[in-house]
Backbone as a ProteinNet text record, in pm:
[ID]
protein_1_A
[PRIMARY]
MGVTKTDFMRGMQCPRMLWLDRHRPEFRVIPPEVQELLDRGNEFGDRAMGMFGPFVETTVRREDGRLNISAMLKKTQELLREGTPVICEAAFSHYNNYCALDILRRTENGFSMYEVKNSDEVKEQFVKDVAFQRYVVTKCGLPVRSCFVVLPGDGEEYRVEDVTPQARQLYRWVDENIWRLGKVKFSKEEVFVQVGPQCEEPYRCWYYDYCHGEK
[TERTIARY]
268.5	286	297.7	399.4	418.6	326.4	382.5	304	302	183.6	169.5	150.8	150.9	127.7	-7.1	-109.7	-243.1	-243.5	-179	-167.5	-106.2	2.2	76.8	-8.7	-72	-150	-270.3	-335.8	-452.4	-408.8	-296.7	-246.4	-199.6	-145.2	-102.5	-222.8	-333.5	-455.3	-508.1	-510.9	-555.5	-509	-429.8	-381.8	-494.6	-604.8	-716.2	-774.9	-777	-825.9	-744.4	-613	-524.7	-553.5	-570.4	-596.9	-729.2	-831.4	-962.1	-955.4	-879.3	-861.4	-812	-721.3	-658.4	-745.9	-813.6	-877.2	-1030.6	-1092.6	-1238.5	-1294.4	-1253.5	-1298.9	-1449.1	-1515.7	-1660.6	-1737.6	-1672.6	-1737.6	-1712.9	-1645.8	-1614.8	-1740.1	-1764.9	-1876.6	-1823.3	-1829.8	-1783.4	-1906.7	-1931.8	-2048.1	-2044.2	-2158.6	-2163.3	-2089.6	-2100.9	-2035.6	-1883.3	-1835.1	-1691.2	-1643.5	-1720.8	-1684.8	-1681.8	-1773.4	-1775.4	-1648.5	-1603.6	-1478.7	-1360.1	-1358.8	-1251.2	-1248.9	-1366.7	-1375.9	-1327	-1364.3	-1319.9	-1168.7	-1115.5	-970.3	-898.8	-954	-894.3	-899.1	-1010.1	-1022.6	-919.6	-901	-801.4	-660.7	-635.4	-505.2	-477.7	-580.3	-563.6	-530	-596	-568.1	-426.5	-384	-253.5	-137.3	-159.8	-51.5	16.9	-59.6	-4	44.7	62.4	97.9	236.8	322.9	456.9	472.9	361.9	368.8	363	426.3	420.7	470	404.5	441.5	412.7	469.1	439.2	384.2	270.4	208.5	239.8	268.2	308	192.1	74.1	-36.9	-64.1	-63.8	-95.9	-196.6	-303.8	-406.4	-420.5	-456.6	-483.1	-622.9	-658.7	-789.6	-903	-879.7	-984.6	-989.9	-906.3	-907.8	-809.1	-751.1	-653	-522.3	-449.2	-320.8	-222.9	-146.2	-38.5	90	115.4	225.8	360.8	383	512.4	537.2	433.5	448.3	476.9	414.6	438	580.3	629	766.1	865.3	842.7	930.5	926.6	806.1	791.2	859.7	847.7	912.4	1063	1123.2	1268	1310.2	1230.1	1261.2	1258.5	1158	1147.1	1261.8	1303.8	1417.1	1544.9	1565.8	1685.3	1682.1	1563.2	1549.6	1560.2	1561.6	1572.8	1444	1329.6	1199.2	1187.9	1152.6	1150.5	1043.3	922.9	812.7	743	738	671.9	559	439.1	325.1	294.9	260.7	239.9	368.6	481.4	610.5	613.1	634.8	620	755	761.6	883.8	850.5	940.9	920.8	1053.3	1048.5	1166.5	1123.5	1178.8	1135.4	982.9	928	784.5	700.1	761.1	687.7	678.7	558.4	532.2	468.3	503.9	434.1	440	346.2	346.3	332.3	431.7	433.6	338.9	259.4	169.6	248.2	353.2	438	583.6	668.7	813.5	877.3	950.1	1007.6	1159.2	1223.8	1369.9	1419.9	1523.2	1582.8	1731.4	1801.1	1943.7	2027.7	1987.3	2069.5	1999	1892.9	1820.9	1675.6	1586.4	1443.4	1363.5	1247	1148.6	1022.9	956.5	832.5	717.9	600.5	483	364.8	305	183.3	65.7	-35.3	-147	-265	-315.6	-427.1	-531.1	-655.8	-764.7	-811.7	-731.1	-756.4	-714.5	-767.5	-732.6	-609.7	-552.1	-433.3	-353.2	-225.8	-141	-169.4	-222.5	-255.8	-144.5	-142.7	-37.4	-29.5	-145	-144.1	-86.1	-93.1	-33.2	118.8	174.1	319.2	365.3	289.4	323.6	314.8	216.7	199.8	324.7	368.4	488.4	611.6	619.4	734.7	746.9	635.1	638.7	693.3	643.2	689	837.9	879.6	1021.2	1107.9	1062.3	1136.5	1157.7	1050.3	1060.2	1149.7	1128.5	1205.1	1353	1381.4	1519.8	1585.7	1512.9	1565.4	1595	1522.8	1546	1665.7	1724.7	1844.8	1821.7	1697.3	1669.8	1699.5	1778.3	1812.2	1698.7	1609.7	1499	1545.8	1552.3	1603.3	1493.2	1371.8	1264.9	1132.5	1047	913.9	810.1	704.9	602.9	462.9	371	228.2	162.1	82.8	13.4	-132.6	-179.2	-316	-384.6	-517	-584.3	-540.2	-517.6	-467.5	-577.4	-537.7	-629.2	-604.3	-682.7	-660.2	-578.2	-501.5	-427	-471.9	-436.6	-487.3	-427.8	-298.9	-232.6	-150.3	-140.6	-52.6	41.1	170.8	270.7	339	332.2	391	508.8	621.8	742.6	733.4	741.3	736.5	862	968.2	1091.7	1146.4	1160.9	1218.4	1134.5	1003.3	915.1	924.3	928.3	936.2	1067.6	1175.5	1305.9	1305.1	1244.1	1241.9	1164.5	1074.3	990.6	1050.3	1170.4	1231.8	1241.6	1295.5	1312.7	1177.7	1080.9	946.1	884.2	900.8	851.1	922.1	1054.4	1133.6	1091.7	1056.9	1019.9	883.3	798	660.7	628.8	702	667.3	675.6	775.9	792.2	690.2	657.9	553.9	419.5	386.7	259.6	256	372.4	378.2	334.4	377.1	336.7	186.8	135.5	-7.7	-88.6	-47.6	-121.1	-136	-30.6	-31.7	-56.4	-94.4	-126.7	-247.2	-241.6	-354.3	-467.5	-433	-533.4	-579.6	-709.5	-761.5	-699.3	-662.6	-602.9	-715.7	-714	-818.4	-760.6	-834.1	-796.5	-921.3	-908.2	-1020.6	-1068.8	-1200.6	-1254	-1217.8	-1197.9	-1156.4	-1147.3	-1071.4	-1062.6	-1014	-931.8	-878.2	-988.3	-1106.7	-1217.5	-1266.9	-1234.1	-1282.6	-1174.2	-1052.5	-944.2	-824.3	-765.8	-810.8	-929.8	-971	-1088	-1176	-1305.2	-1395.5	-1366.1	-1343.7	-1305.5	-1421.3	-1389.8	-1491.5	-1543.6	-1477	-1522.7	-1583.2	-1626.1	-1679.4	-1793.7	-1888.8	-2003.3	-1960.4	-1867	-1819.6	-1755.8	-1667.9	-1594	-1681.2	-1787.4	-1875.9	-1993.1	-1984.1	-2084.9	-2218.6	-2220.4	-2347.4	-2378	-2288.9	-2314.2	-2331.3
-1554.9	-1411.3	-1381.1	-1305.7	-1267.5	-1152.4	-1045.6	-930.2	-826.9	-788.8	-682.9	-549.3	-443.4	-311	-306.3	-360.7	-362	-445.4	-561.5	-644.4	-565.4	-496.3	-425.2	-316.2	-235.5	-123.9	-173.8	-276.9	-328.5	-402.3	-473	-542.8	-448.8	-334.4	-236.9	-171.3	-159.6	-109.1	-212.3	-341.1	-448.4	-581.9	-658	-787	-883.7	-874.8	-964.9	-935.8	-808.9	-771	-839.4	-839.1	-903.9	-1053.5	-1116.9	-1261.2	-1292.8	-1212.4	-1235.4	-1215.8	-1117.3	-1097.3	-1224.3	-1292.2	-1411.6	-1536.5	-1549.5	-1676.5	-1673.9	-1557.5	-1551.3	-1430.1	-1409.2	-1289.2	-1286.4	-1399.2	-1402.2	-1318.2	-1281.3	-1198	-1048.5	-1016.3	-876.1	-804.8	-685.9	-602.6	-464.4	-428.9	-297.2	-211.4	-108.7	-23	42.5	64	124.2	257.4	339.8	471	456.4	352.2	326.5	277.3	187	136.9	249.9	344.7	459.7	542.1	561.5	634.8	560.6	428.7	348	359.3	354.7	364.3	500.5	605.4	740.2	753.3	690.9	691.9	620.8	508.4	435.2	516.5	587.8	671.5	783.9	845.1	951.9	896.3	777.6	714.1	684.9	640.1	611.5	738.7	848.8	975.1	1023.7	1005.7	1058.2	985.2	867.4	794.7	879.1	964.5	1044.3	1181.3	1206.6	1341.8	1384.5	1288.3	1321.6	1292.3	1272.3	1242.6	1093.2	1047.9	905	815.5	701.5	606	465.2	367.3	227.3	166.4	99	35.4	-114.3	-169.4	-310.7	-405.6	-352.2	-437.4	-550.5	-673	-792.4	-873.5	-917.7	-995.3	-1134.9	-1226.9	-1363.7	-1370.1	-1483.6	-1499.1	-1477.7	-1507.8	-1490.7	-1348.8	-1259.3	-1119.4	-1085.1	-1184.4	-1157.6	-1107.4	-1029.3	-979.6	-1094.5	-1088.2	-1185.2	-1122.9	-1147.7	-1081.9	-1116.5	-1242.5	-1283.4	-1214.3	-1200.6	-1132.3	-984.1	-923.1	-781.2	-757.3	-848.2	-835.4	-845.5	-941.1	-960.3	-839.6	-788.8	-674	-549.9	-532	-417.1	-421.4	-536.7	-549.6	-525	-570.4	-546	-396.8	-327.1	-182.8	-106.3	-149.5	-85.2	-102.7	-222.2	-246.8	-163.6	-139	-61.9	88.8	130.3	272.8	350.2	283.4	349.1	464.1	585.2	702.2	697.1	653.2	650.1	514.2	445.4	315.2	326.9	285	284.7	141.6	128.2	-3.7	-86.7	-21	-90.3	-187.3	-315.2	-420.2	-466.5	-484.3	-528.3	-628.4	-723.6	-824.3	-854.3	-857.7	-893.5	-997.1	-1119.7	-1230.1	-1245.3	-1230	-1243.6	-1129.1	-1031.3	-911.4	-821	-773.9	-719.5	-580.3	-499.3	-373	-336.1	-252.7	-197.9	-46.4	27.6	173.5	236	330.8	399.4	457.7	532.6	592.5	584.4	531.6	529.2	609	713.8	804.6	806.5	784.6	786.4	930.9	954.4	1086.8	1078.9	1190.8	1194.3	1109.1	1097.8	1025.2	906.2	857.9	743.8	744.6	731.1	724.5	801.3	848.5	906.4	822.3	802.5	725.7	815.2	788.9	872.2	784.4	813.1	745.5	840.8	796.5	881.7	858.3	967.4	958	1065.4	1025.3	1119.2	1178.8	1268.4	1328.1	1474.8	1552.7	1694.8	1723.7	1618.8	1639.6	1510.8	1526.4	1410	1359.5	1238.6	1180.9	1088.1	1063	980	843.1	783.8	650.3	650.4	766.1	775	765.4	832.4	830.6	689.2	621.2	483.3	391.9	415.7	342.6	358.9	482.7	512.7	447.9	453	396.4	246.9	176.2	32.6	8.3	84.9	68.1	99.8	208	244.7	134.8	74.3	-34.1	-149.6	-195.4	-309.3	-276.1	-158.6	-119.7	-103.9	-43.8	-27.1	-162.8	-256.7	-391.3	-461	-422.1	-479.3	-414.5	-312.5	-250.4	-132.5	-84.2	30.9	159.7	250.6	375.6	478.5	471.4	567.4	688.7	801.9	924.1	1008.7	1003.1	1090.9	1016.3	1054.1	994.2	1106	1092	1195.4	1135.2	1218.3	1185	1283.1	1231.1	1312.4	1326.1	1451	1481.3	1563.5	1570.4	1661.5	1804.4	1880.5	2016.1	2116.4	2228.7	2339.9	2443.5	2437	2525.2	2458.9	2357.3	2277.1	2132.2	2049.3	1912.2	1829.6	1854.4	1773.4	1860.8	1814.3	1876.5	1768.4	1795.1	1695	1735.8	1646.2	1673.3	1579.4	1635.8	1557.7	1497.5	1363.8	1296.1	1211.1	1246	1167.3	1153.9	1263.7	1249.9	1159.1	1173.7	1092.8	944.6	917.3	777.9	714.1	789.5	737.1	704.7	791	771.1	646.2	601.5	485.9	354.1	356.4	235.1	125.1	158.4	57.3	9.4	99.9	64.8	-39.3	-20.4	-119.1	-252.3	-247.4	-369	-445.1	-373.6	-437	-504.5	-459.7	-509.1	-600.8	-590.8	-666.3	-817.1	-861.3	-1004.5	-1055	-970.7	-1006.5	-1025.7	-936	-945.4	-1063.2	-1101.9	-1221	-1343.7	-1352.8	-1465.2	-1459.9	-1338.8	-1322.9	-1369.6	-1327	-1357.9	-1507.6	-1582.4	-1725.1	-1813.8	-1752.2	-1829.6	-1919.6	-2044.4	-2136.1	-2105.5	-2047.5	-2013.9	-1869.9	-1847.7	-1711.4	-1619.7	-1501.4	-1401	-1320.8	-1310.3	-1236.4	-1106.8	-998.3	-866.6	-804.2	-749	-683.4	-566.5	-555.9	-443.7	-313.6	-209.6	-81.3	24.8	131.3	242.3	198.9	92.9	47.9	-3.7	-29.1	-77.7	30.3	155.9	265.8	366.6	346.5	440.1	368.1	417.7	535.9	510.7	382.2	350.2	252.1	258.9	159.6	24	-76.1	-208.6	-276.7	-346.6	-418.3	-540.7	-576.8	-689.2	-640	-516.6	-456.5	-540	-576.9	-654.5	-791.2	-852.3	-985.6	-980.5	-886.3	-879.6	-828.7	-754.3	-704.2	-798.3	-918.2	-1019.7	-995.5	-913.4	-881	-975.5	-1072.4	-1172.9	-1309.7
-69	-48.3	100.2	136.4	275.2	313.2	366.6	409.1	297.6	254.5	154.8	225.5	146.2	202.9	274	210.9	271.4	399.3	396	516.4	631	600.4	703.9	767.2	683.2	735.4	816.2	767.5	838.8	966.1	958	1074.8	1184.2	1147.1	1246.8	1313.1	1241.2	1304.9	1403.7	1359.9	1447.9	1392.5	1466.3	1417.5	1381.9	1454.7	1425.6	1286.9	1250	1118.1	1009.1	1026.1	929.8	923.8	1040.3	1043.6	974.6	1001.2	938.8	787.5	742.3	597.8	530.5	597.7	541.9	555.8	671.1	703.4	702.8	727	734.9	659.7	535.8	463.3	437.3	454.7	431	532.9	644.3	744.6	721.6	614.8	583.2	531.9	586	541.2	506	378	332.7	306.8	387.7	366.7	228	165.9	31.6	22.5	127.6	123.6	127.1	195.3	199.5	62.8	3.1	-129.6	-232	-217.4	-308.1	-293.4	-169	-145.5	-205.9	-190.3	-246.9	-399.4	-459.7	-605.4	-654.1	-581.3	-619.8	-605.8	-501.2	-482.7	-595.7	-640.5	-752.2	-880.6	-901.5	-1021.1	-1019.2	-902.1	-890.1	-913.9	-860.4	-880.6	-1026.7	-1097.9	-1241.1	-1319	-1283.9	-1353.9	-1324.8	-1199.2	-1158.2	-1223.5	-1278.6	-1343.9	-1451.1	-1515.2	-1624.5	-1583.5	-1454.4	-1409.8	-1456.1	-1489.2	-1537.7	-1687.7	-1754.1	-1897.1	-1923.6	-2031.3	-2067.5	-1954.2	-1940	-1835.4	-1885.7	-1813.9	-1841.3	-1713.7	-1724.3	-1608.9	-1609.6	-1492.9	-1485.9	-1457.9	-1431.1	-1389.2	-1488.5	-1436.4	-1515.5	-1434.9	-1498.9	-1429.3	-1488.7	-1402.3	-1446	-1506.8	-1560.1	-1621.9	-1522.9	-1395.4	-1294.5	-1238.9	-1292.3	-1249.9	-1140.3	-1075.9	-970.4	-1030.1	-951.8	-998.6	-1016.6	-1123.9	-1147.1	-1093.1	-965.3	-896.1	-959.4	-988.7	-1045.3	-1178.7	-1260.1	-1388.7	-1368.5	-1267.9	-1240	-1189.7	-1104.7	-1055.9	-1172	-1260.5	-1375.5	-1468.4	-1493.8	-1583.8	-1526.3	-1395.3	-1330.6	-1349.7	-1328.4	-1344.4	-1489.1	-1582.9	-1724.2	-1754.9	-1701.6	-1725.6	-1660.4	-1542.5	-1476.5	-1557.4	-1610.3	-1693.2	-1821	-1871.6	-1995.6	-1971.8	-1845.8	-1814	-1828.9	-1815.6	-1828.6	-1729.1	-1774.9	-1685.8	-1577	-1613.1	-1516.8	-1523.9	-1409.7	-1401.1	-1299.7	-1338.3	-1246.8	-1202.2	-1074.8	-1012.6	-1018.5	-1000.7	-998.5	-880.8	-909.6	-808.6	-753.8	-621.1	-554.7	-445.1	-424	-320.3	-252	-118.4	-38.8	63.6	54.7	139.2	135.3	15.6	-11.6	43.9	109.4	149.3	26.5	-3.4	-137.1	-132.2	-232.4	-253.6	-400.8	-443.4	-578.8	-566.7	-613.8	-600.8	-702	-656	-749.2	-866.3	-833.6	-937.3	-892.8	-978	-955.4	-1068.3	-1031.5	-1131.7	-1121.7	-1233.7	-1238	-1230.2	-1148.5	-1136	-1170.4	-1161.1	-1196.3	-1102.5	-976.7	-878.5	-814.6	-879	-823.1	-865.8	-767.3	-796.8	-692.1	-734.7	-643.4	-651.4	-537.3	-534.7	-489.7	-546.5	-521.7	-483.9	-370	-326.6	-349.5	-422.6	-461.1	-366.6	-307.9	-214	-246.4	-254	-280.5	-147.6	-94.2	37	33.9	127.8	131.1	216.2	279.4	360.8	371.8	408.6	432.6	573.3	582.8	712.4	759.3	889	948.3	882.5	852.6	792.1	651.7	581.9	448.7	458	557.7	576.2	612.6	696.1	732.3	610.8	527.7	402	314.4	299.4	221.3	284.2	416.6	486.7	461.5	458.6	429.4	289	193.4	55.4	42.2	106.1	99.7	159.8	268.5	332.5	234.8	171.4	79.9	-39	-97.5	-216.2	-182.2	-67.1	-24.1	-1.1	59.7	80.7	-52.1	-156	-289.4	-359.6	-296.6	-351	-441.9	-452.2	-538.9	-462.7	-520	-452.3	-458.8	-361.7	-353.6	-274.4	-340.2	-276.4	-213.8	-272.3	-225.1	-224.6	-128.5	-116.7	-110	-187.3	-194.5	-183	-134.8	-137.9	-233.6	-326.2	-425.6	-384.4	-371.8	-331.6	-441	-438.4	-531.5	-504.8	-610.1	-594.1	-564.6	-511	-486	-594.4	-701.1	-815.4	-923.4	-886.2	-982.3	-966.9	-1065	-1063.3	-949.6	-918.5	-816.3	-721.7	-597.2	-498.5	-447.9	-450	-413.6	-282.9	-182.6	-51.3	-26.7	13.1	41.1	181.1	189.6	319.8	341.3	270.7	277.9	420.4	495.7	631.3	721.3	715	799.1	762.1	632.7	586.7	630	623.3	667	815.6	895.6	1040.2	1080.3	994.1	1026.1	976.9	922.5	867.4	973.4	1089.7	1195	1246.8	1255.7	1299.8	1207	1076	980.2	1001.9	1015.3	1032.2	1158.1	1262.9	1388.7	1382	1290.6	1286.1	1168.8	1060.7	940.4	964.2	1037.4	1061.7	1163.7	1261.1	1358.9	1289.3	1197.4	1128	1031.5	980.6	896.9	975	1101.3	1186.6	1215.9	1235.7	1260.7	1139.9	1024.3	900.8	880	908	877.7	999.8	1110.8	1229.9	1202.9	1249.1	1230.9	1327.6	1441.4	1541	1523.9	1541.4	1527.5	1631.7	1588	1675.9	1739.9	1871.3	1941.5	1999.2	1979.5	2031.2	2092.7	2211.1	2276.6	2191.4	2172.9	2095.2	2164.8	2085.8	2140.7	2033	2058	1962.3	1824.2	1819.4	1690.7	1598.2	1652.9	1569.6	1472.6	1505.2	1420.1	1382	1427.3	1398	1340.2	1226.4	1153.7	1062.1	1046.8	964.9	1041.5	1018.7	1078.8	1016.3	1100.9	1054.8	982.6	876.3	798.9	873.8	983.1	1065.1	1196.6	1200.1	1321.7	1378.7	1294.4	1340.8	1393.1	1323.3	1362.6	1501.4	1523.4	1650.4	1765.5	1732.7	1837.1	1860.9	1804.8	1832.5	1768.1	1662.5	1597.2	1483.3	1457.8	1353.6	1418.8
[MASK]
+++++++++++++++++++++++++++++++++++++++++++++++++++++++++++++++++++++++++++++++++++++++++++++++++++++++++++++++++++++++++++++++++++++++++++++++++++++++++++++++++++++++++++++++++++++++++++++++++++++++++++++++++++++++

């Protein structure tokens, strides 16, 4: 597996974080309050799958619980050929760079993609997240016309924000960084980065203690 969406976002925050994810995950510390936020986000994402009515989810797991990426990629292509209107966790890979879209919806002139976030606003990192996915899907030849972020609604269950222009503008930025981060991920030597603001922005790094010499 090359660079995933998670790899890309974490690597752009700090290349060392990406390297540690791959080579030294035993030093990862996820605070309970952070894990709770992640769990709530997953629950919101699961509910949002049905926001457009019936859907088909591609998620396939191996016996050990890990995602079966090859099976998900195959299932996604089968659903696309069948004309499935709404696919959740639609999986795509280009030169082993991988993403799975929260929601992929067929439209009259192509497809719309939706990234689901349990947040009260569209944050910069959400748009970058969408931009990475759009890059991979576009490279796979799928005509994605619109990109949206789905948030909890104010008075309604969901609020949908159009981020298509921003995601398009970041296409070259993704292209310039995805291959660099691929080299970082698979480097045999540990990547060192001076501690700084990236240790806590936009999220506190799970290797904070490790990099600050507290382990």
